[in-house]
C-alpha positions as CSV (number, residue, x, y, z in Angstrom):
1,M,-21.4,26.4,0.1
2,L,-23.3,24.8,3.0
3,H,-25.7,23.2,0.4
4,R,-22.7,21.7,-1.5
5,L,-21.3,20.3,1.7
6,K,-24.6,18.7,2.6
7,R,-24.9,17.2,-0.9
8,N,-21.3,15.8,-0.9
9,W,-21.0,14.8,2.7
10,H,-20.4,11.1,1.7
11,Y,-17.3,12.2,-0.3
12,L,-16.0,14.1,2.7
13,V,-16.5,11.1,5.0
14,V,-14.6,8.7,2.7
15,H,-11.7,11.1,2.3
16,A,-11.6,11.9,6.0
17,I,-11.4,8.2,6.9
18,G,-8.9,7.4,4.2
19,L,-6.6,10.3,4.9
20,G,-7.1,9.8,8.7
21,A,-5.9,6.2,8.4
22,L,-2.8,7.3,6.4
23,L,-2.1,9.9,9.1
24,V,-2.4,7.2,11.9
25,L,0.1,4.9,10.0
26,G,2.4,7.9,9.5
27,Y,2.2,8.8,13.2
28,F,3.2,5.3,14.4
29,Y,6.0,5.2,11.8
30,L,7.5,8.5,13.1
31,S,6.8,7.9,16.8
32,G,9.2,4.9,17.0
33,S,6.9,3.4,19.6
34,L,6.2,0.1,17.9
35,V,7.9,-3.1,19.2
36,N,7.6,-4.8,15.8
37,P,6.9,-2.0,13.2
38,I,7.2,-4.2,10.2
39,R,4.5,-6.7,11.3
40,Y,2.3,-3.7,12.4
41,F,2.5,-2.0,9.0
42,V,2.1,-5.2,7.0
43,L,-1.0,-6.3,8.9
44,R,-2.6,-2.8,9.4
45,S,-2.1,-1.6,5.8
46,G,-3.3,-4.9,4.4
47,T,-6.4,-4.9,6.7
48,L,-7.2,-1.3,5.8
49,G,-6.9,-2.1,2.1
50,L,-9.3,-5.0,2.5
51,I,-11.8,-2.9,4.4
52,F,-11.9,-0.2,1.7
53,L,-12.1,-2.8,-1.1
54,V,-15.0,-4.6,0.6
55,A,-16.7,-1.2,1.2
56,S,-16.4,-0.5,-2.5
57,L,-17.9,-3.8,-3.4
58,A,-20.8,-3.1,-1.1
59,C,-21.7,0.2,-2.8
60,T,-23.9,-1.3,-5.6
61,P,-25.9,-3.6,-3.3
62,A,-26.3,-0.6,-0.9
63,R,-27.7,1.5,-3.6
64,R,-30.2,-1.1,-4.6
65,L,-31.2,-2.2,-1.2
66,F,-31.4,1.3,0.4
67,N,-32.2,3.3,-2.8
68,W,-29.2,5.6,-2.1
69,P,-27.4,6.8,-5.3
70,G,-24.6,8.3,-3.1
71,A,-23.3,4.8,-2.5
72,V,-22.2,4.4,-6.1
73,Q,-20.7,7.9,-6.2
74,I,-18.1,7.0,-3.5
75,R,-17.3,3.5,-5.0
76,R,-14.3,4.7,-7.0
77,A,-12.8,6.6,-4.0
78,L,-13.2,3.6,-1.7
79,G,-11.6,1.3,-4.3
80,L,-8.6,3.7,-4.8
81,Y,-8.0,4.0,-1.1
82,G,-8.2,0.2,-0.9
83,F,-5.6,-0.1,-3.7
84,L,-3.4,2.5,-2.0
85,F,-3.3,0.6,1.3
86,V,-2.7,-2.7,-0.5
87,T,0.2,-1.1,-2.4
88,I,1.6,0.1,0.9
89,H,1.2,-3.4,2.2
90,F,3.1,-4.9,-0.7
91,A,5.8,-2.1,-0.6
92,V,6.5,-2.7,3.1
93,Y,7.0,-6.4,2.4
94,L,9.3,-5.7,-0.6
95,F,11.4,-2.8,0.6
96,W,11.2,-2.8,4.4
97,E,10.9,-6.4,5.4
98,N,13.1,-7.9,2.6
99,S,15.1,-4.9,1.3
100,L,14.4,-6.1,-2.3
101,Y,16.5,-9.2,-1.5
102,W,15.1,-11.3,-4.4
103,E,16.5,-14.6,-3.3
104,L,14.6,-14.3,0.0
105,I,11.4,-13.1,-1.8
106,W,11.5,-16.1,-4.2
107,R,12.0,-18.4,-1.2
108,D,8.9,-16.9,0.4
109,L,6.9,-17.5,-2.7
110,G,7.8,-21.2,-2.5
111,E,7.5,-21.7,1.2
112,R,4.7,-19.4,2.3
113,K,1.5,-20.3,0.6
114,A,-0.1,-16.9,1.4
115,M,2.5,-15.1,-0.8
116,P,1.5,-16.2,-4.4
117,I,-2.2,-15.7,-3.6
118,G,-1.6,-12.2,-2.3
119,I,0.6,-11.2,-5.3
120,A,-2.1,-12.6,-7.7
121,A,-4.7,-10.5,-6.0
122,F,-2.5,-7.4,-6.2
123,V,-1.8,-7.9,-9.9
124,L,-5.6,-8.2,-10.6
125,L,-6.2,-4.9,-8.8
126,I,-3.6,-3.0,-10.8
127,P,-5.7,-2.7,-14.1
128,L,-8.8,-1.8,-12.0
129,A,-7.0,1.1,-10.4
130,A,-5.4,2.2,-13.6
131,T,-8.7,2.3,-15.5
132,S,-10.8,3.8,-12.7
133,T,-11.3,7.2,-14.3
134,R,-14.2,8.3,-16.4
135,G,-11.9,8.8,-19.3
136,W,-11.0,5.1,-19.3
137,Q,-14.6,4.2,-18.8
138,R,-15.5,6.0,-22.0
139,R,-12.5,4.5,-23.9
140,L,-13.3,0.9,-23.0
141,G,-17.1,1.2,-23.2
142,K,-18.7,-2.1,-22.3
143,R,-15.3,-3.7,-21.9
144,W,-14.7,-1.5,-18.8
145,R,-17.5,-3.2,-16.9
146,T,-16.1,-6.6,-17.9
147,L,-12.6,-5.7,-16.8
148,H,-13.8,-4.4,-13.5
149,R,-15.4,-7.7,-12.7
150,L,-11.9,-8.9,-11.9
151,V,-12.7,-7.5,-8.4
152,Y,-14.9,-10.6,-7.9
153,L,-11.8,-12.7,-8.1
154,A,-9.3,-10.3,-6.5
155,L,-11.3,-9.8,-3.3
156,P,-11.7,-13.6,-2.5
157,L,-8.0,-14.1,-3.2
158,S,-7.2,-11.2,-0.8
159,V,-9.3,-12.7,2.0
160,W,-7.6,-16.1,1.3
161,H,-4.2,-14.4,1.5
162,Y,-5.2,-12.7,4.8
163,F,-6.4,-16.0,6.2
164,W,-3.1,-17.8,5.5
165,L,-0.9,-14.7,6.4
166,D,-2.2,-14.2,9.9
167,R,-1.5,-17.5,11.6
168,D,-2.4,-16.4,15.1
169,F,-5.7,-14.6,14.8
170,K,-8.4,-16.0,12.5
171,T,-11.4,-14.0,13.6
172,W,-11.0,-11.1,11.2
173,P,-10.2,-13.2,8.2
174,W,-13.4,-15.2,8.8
175,I,-15.4,-12.0,9.2
176,F,-14.1,-10.7,5.9
177,A,-14.8,-14.1,4.3
178,V,-18.5,-14.0,5.4
179,I,-19.0,-10.4,4.3
180,V,-17.4,-10.9,0.8
181,T,-19.4,-14.1,0.3
182,L,-22.6,-12.3,1.2
183,L,-21.8,-9.4,-1.2
184,L,-21.0,-11.8,-4.0
185,V,-24.2,-13.7,-3.4
186,L,-26.2,-10.4,-3.6
187,R,-24.8,-10.0,-7.1
188,L,-26.1,-13.3,-8.4
189,P,-28.8,-12.6,-11.1
190,L,-31.5,-14.6,-9.2
191,V,-30.8,-12.8,-5.9
192,R,-30.5,-9.4,-7.5
193,S,-33.8,-9.7,-9.3
194,A,-35.5,-10.8,-6.1
195,Y,-34.5,-7.8,-4.1
196,K,-35.1,-5.5,-7.1
197,N,-38.7,-6.8,-7.3
198,R,-39.1,-6.4,-3.5
199,A,-37.9,-2.8,-3.8
200,S,-40.3,-2.0,-6.7
201,V,-43.2,-3.4,-4.6
202,K,-42.3,-1.1,-1.8
């Protein structure tokens, strides 16, 4: 039992953080202590979703740079937690902020430039979450990897949405933009082969 826990500690850490974040959101919802609960939940759930998605994108470079296979093993869990928090973000906007009042939602799409970009990013994430299982990976074969490259578009769009959504505080959107850009650069064939060669020399 202890050996299994040591071997799977990275799974435990991911689930502890993901479930812990859900519990914190639930606590603030039930406590009634928030001055502006809608804004809190929209921003916090969106930020948490972005953190988990960026962490999932970082798994492959982490495996290659640090020679740690465990990074890839937690990639799916990180991505699914990211999708869960993004779904909460979207649901709060639809059901809590706007009460499914479609006229107001359509007006938002026309007047708030962050909205169409955020919806586009969410739509791109849906097939990735739906086909994240090993069963779908077997069914799709090589097409699975091609499909999951949609994350390379969904994440920049998510950062762009965050940048335009939060009008008052730009530090975090810029931090996410720099990290996502760096992670995408690390996936360029020339850069990837460079650090592969460096790792083989070591």
